[in-house]
C-alpha positions, 0 to 999 in steps of 0.5 A: 499500499505504500509503495502504491502511494509513494509511486503515485507522488501527488493525489486528490483522495474523493473524500466521503468521511467513512471509514475506508476513506479516512484510512486512505487519505491517513495512509497517504498523507504518512507515505507522501507528506500532507503537502502532496495530499489534498481531500476533496469532498462533495458536500450535496443534500443528500451528504449526513451533516455528522459525516462532513462534519468528520471530513472537515475534523480530520482534516483540520487537525491533520493539516490537511488540504480539504476543499467542498464543491458544490453538490447540489446539481444532484437534485437537479438531475432528474436521471438522479431523481428518478432513481433508478437501480443505477442510480450510484453509477450516475452519481458518481459519475459526476461527481468524479467529473467535478473532482475531476475538473477541480483537481490538476494534471499532476494529483490522481484522483484516487479513492476509497472502493475497496474489495468488500465492496465487489461483494454487492451492488455497487454500480459506482465501480465502473463510474470509476473504472471507466473514468479511469479512478484508480482505488488502491485499496480494490487493487490490493484487496483490502477488505473491510475489516482489514481497513478498520483493522490496520486503522486501529493499530495506525490508531485512526480516528473514527476507525469504530464509526459504523458504515455510512451512506448517502440518505439517496439510499433510504429512498427505494428504486423507481422512488423519486429521490425528491427534497422533501425526502431527503429531510426527513430522512436527515431530520429522523436520523438526527432525532435518533443519533441524539438518542444516542443509536449511532448505526441507524436508517430512516427509510421513507416507503410511498413518500411518508412512511418511515422504517426505522433499522438498527441493530439486533441489540437495539431493537428493544430501544426503538421498543421501548422509546417508540411512543418519543419516537414515533410522536418525532418522526409525525411532526417532520412529516412521515404519517405512519412510523414502522420498525424493521425487526430484522435488524440493519444489514448492509446491502438491504435496498439491493436486496430487490427484484429490482436488480 
């Protein structure tokens, strides 16, 4: 990994603030020096604000140059808004295009896509391949478990953080991604996070039905607080509040016949 990064000399990293891209960013800064690394973050309505906060804090603390790029275009793109199963392909291709235009030619653009991503439905990988963006973690067969383990050994902040994804993943394929739905997801998940639930998803079904997903360990806690949670989520426009008794599982959105 270190040899791979050293050969690139200068890099720009598509930085989401997640565990994978944070590991890649921290390792790159250590190998090349902070002055040769640029972190690029797309700030869009689909970006969880807590992920953005972490990304900004991490870069500031490490002295890494960090650019926030305008991603408001995501809800102006008819294809992305229509939310087909390949939505991530179209969205990532546009975002990578913005990043490539922002960086100088001597910076190589890389992402935190890794080997474990190949086990799920990830249309964004095709966008990376078409745009010739390098994915060192994937190429070197780093899995998510390996990334967390190395991050822990290297004391990289946030290695224990739960997986995150953009708010569009809370809306079933075929249902339009609108500003109103995204706002409801953000407010609902923000409320639940304030209750101490870090790993939480609020799926918005049929526009006004919330389906809460948490870990199996937190299901009882949700049931104990159901009246408070139901009252709060209904106050932001969600008419029905439900709980997925199976609990959270990565890639659940992709387990549909639409694929």
